[in-house]
C-alpha distance (Angstrom), angle and dihedral (degrees) to the residues before:
residue distance angle dihedral
M1 . . .
E2 3.82 . .
S3 3.82 116.0 .
K4 3.78 121.0 -113.6
R5 3.77 90.6 -112.8
A6 3.83 94.4 49.1
S7 3.83 90.6 48.5
F8 3.83 91.0 48.7
E9 3.78 93.3 47.6
G10 3.80 91.6 47.4
A11 3.78 91.4 51.6
L12 3.84 91.2 47.5
E13 3.81 91.7 50.7
A14 3.82 91.3 49.2
L15 3.86 87.3 55.8
G16 3.78 91.1 51.6
V17 3.80 94.1 -107.3
T18 3.78 118.8 147.3
V19 3.83 113.1 -126.9
S20 3.81 128.7 -165.6
S21 3.75 132.6 165.5
T22 3.72 132.0 -147.6
A23 3.78 142.7 174.2
E24 3.78 114.7 -104.7
S25 3.81 89.8 -110.6
E26 3.82 91.2 57.8
L27 3.81 97.7 46.2
E28 3.79 96.6 108.2
A29 3.83 90.9 53.3
A30 3.82 90.9 47.2
V31 3.82 91.4 51.8
T32 3.83 91.6 47.5
E33 3.81 89.6 52.9
A34 3.82 94.4 46.2
V35 3.79 100.2 49.6
T36 3.78 128.9 84.3
E37 3.77 110.4 -151.2
P38 2.93 138.4 -84.4
A39 3.82 88.7 54.1
V40 3.78 132.3 175.2
G41 3.79 131.4 -172.6
I42 3.77 146.3 161.7
A43 3.76 128.3 -109.5
L44 3.75 100.4 -81.6
D45 3.77 96.2 -146.0
E46 3.81 84.9 75.3
T47 3.80 93.9 61.4
V48 3.83 109.5 22.7
G49 3.78 101.1 69.3
D50 3.77 117.8 -117.2
E51 3.76 93.9 -20.7
A52 3.81 113.0 100.0
F53 3.78 114.6 -155.0
S54 3.76 124.2 -178.0
L55 3.74 122.7 -141.3
T56 3.81 92.8 -170.8
E57 3.81 93.4 105.6
T58 3.84 91.9 52.4
P59 3.83 132.3 75.8
V60 3.82 88.8 -104.8
T61 3.82 120.5 118.5
V62 3.83 105.9 -141.4
D63 3.78 120.8 -142.7
P64 3.81 93.9 6.0
T65 3.74 128.6 -152.7
P66 3.80 117.9 -115.1
V67 3.85 89.1 -101.5
A68 3.82 92.4 51.4
L69 3.81 89.8 48.5
R70 3.82 92.1 50.4
E71 3.83 91.3 49.3
A72 3.80 95.9 43.8
T73 3.81 123.6 110.5
T74 3.78 96.0 -170.7
G75 3.86 131.7 39.4
V76 3.79 119.6 -165.0
T77 3.80 121.4 -157.0
G78 3.75 139.5 153.2
A79 3.78 120.6 -109.8
E80 3.78 119.9 -137.0
L81 3.82 95.5 -152.2
G82 3.80 141.1 -2.3
I83 3.79 119.1 -142.9
G84 3.77 109.1 -141.2
D85 3.78 104.1 -155.0
Y86 3.80 95.4 45.1
G87 3.82 102.7 32.3
S88 3.76 88.0 -127.9
L89 3.80 127.3 152.1
V90 3.79 124.9 -143.1
L91 3.76 107.2 -141.7
S92 3.80 114.6 -168.7
M93 3.74 117.3 -141.8
T94 3.83 111.6 -125.8
E95 3.77 139.9 -175.4
A96 3.82 85.9 -103.7
A97 3.84 88.2 64.1
S98 3.78 95.5 -116.1
E99 3.79 90.0 172.7
L100 3.82 90.5 65.2
V101 3.78 91.5 52.1
S102 3.85 90.7 50.5
L103 3.78 98.5 42.3
F104 3.83 108.8 34.2
V105 3.81 98.0 58.4
E106 3.78 134.7 79.2
R107 3.84 92.1 -125.5
H108 3.78 126.6 35.9
V109 3.81 118.0 -164.0
A110 3.82 111.2 -166.2
I111 3.79 123.7 -167.5
L112 3.83 115.5 -148.9
H113 3.73 130.6 176.8
E114 3.81 112.3 -129.6
E115 3.80 91.6 -127.8
D116 3.81 89.5 58.7
I117 3.83 92.4 65.6
Q118 3.78 109.7 110.5
P119 3.84 119.0 -159.8
D120 3.80 96.8 -128.2
M121 3.79 147.2 -7.1
D122 3.83 93.4 -88.0
A123 3.79 91.6 55.9
A124 3.79 91.9 45.7
V125 3.82 93.2 49.2
A126 3.81 90.6 49.4
E127 3.82 90.2 50.7
L128 3.83 92.3 46.7
D129 3.77 91.6 46.5
E130 3.79 90.0 55.9
R131 3.82 93.4 46.5
F132 3.79 96.7 43.9
N133 3.75 94.0 46.3
E134 3.82 85.6 59.2
T135 3.78 98.7 41.6
G136 3.80 106.8 23.0
G137 3.82 87.7 -129.7
S138 3.76 131.0 151.9
A139 3.80 135.7 -151.5
I140 3.77 147.5 -169.9
I141 3.80 119.9 -122.3
A142 3.83 106.2 -145.8
T143 3.79 122.3 -170.0
G144 3.83 114.2 -168.0
P145 3.76 129.4 -51.3
S146 3.77 118.4 -22.0
A147 3.80 111.9 -92.1
T148 3.78 137.7 168.0
A149 3.76 137.4 177.0
D150 3.82 95.7 -173.0
M151 3.78 94.1 126.2
G152 3.81 99.1 35.3
A153 3.79 121.1 -83.6
L154 3.81 119.9 55.8
V155 3.83 111.6 -90.6
K156 3.80 120.7 -166.8
G157 3.81 121.7 -149.4
A158 3.81 97.7 21.4
H159 3.80 96.1 126.8
G160 3.78 102.8 15.0
P161 3.78 143.1 -12.5
R162 3.80 119.5 -11.2
E163 3.83 90.2 -151.9
V164 3.78 132.9 33.3
H165 3.80 126.9 -164.6
V166 3.86 119.7 -174.0
I167 3.79 118.9 -160.7
V168 3.82 110.7 -160.0
V169 3.79 111.3 -153.9
E170 3.78 104.9 -144.9
E171 3.76 121.0 -127.1
S172 3.80 113.9 -102.4
V173 3.79 114.0 -110.3
């Protein structure tokens, strides 16, 4: 049987999403490699569970101004969950407006802990139900780059990022 991570990565690749993995200790280097400047992001401790990661040693401007967001090419956020069979990301909405950082840029880099990959939508919804009943939160479920064919030919990036890159932070052994 295929692992949750392998299923997730296969689904992402089928959507045209770039996937890389890194050890926690190498996350800053992985983010630096994945972004195209100018890059903006939000403090990741707000969206990556109990793990607090700093973007200060990366080319990412944290908590950007509206002007910085408008001029940014890349947005970096955490992802609360990954949904294995769809290759979807659950992006929690925060007071820091993480949804703007993930949607109003050409390239979205999402950081996801390997242990936060759920095998399927049913497992993800059950996990979210438990979390949101406790916190009253809400989230966006994003699947691949933005695309629409409303006016004929397929157009990428019309309603969100044209490119998505997921960095999976490997479980510590």
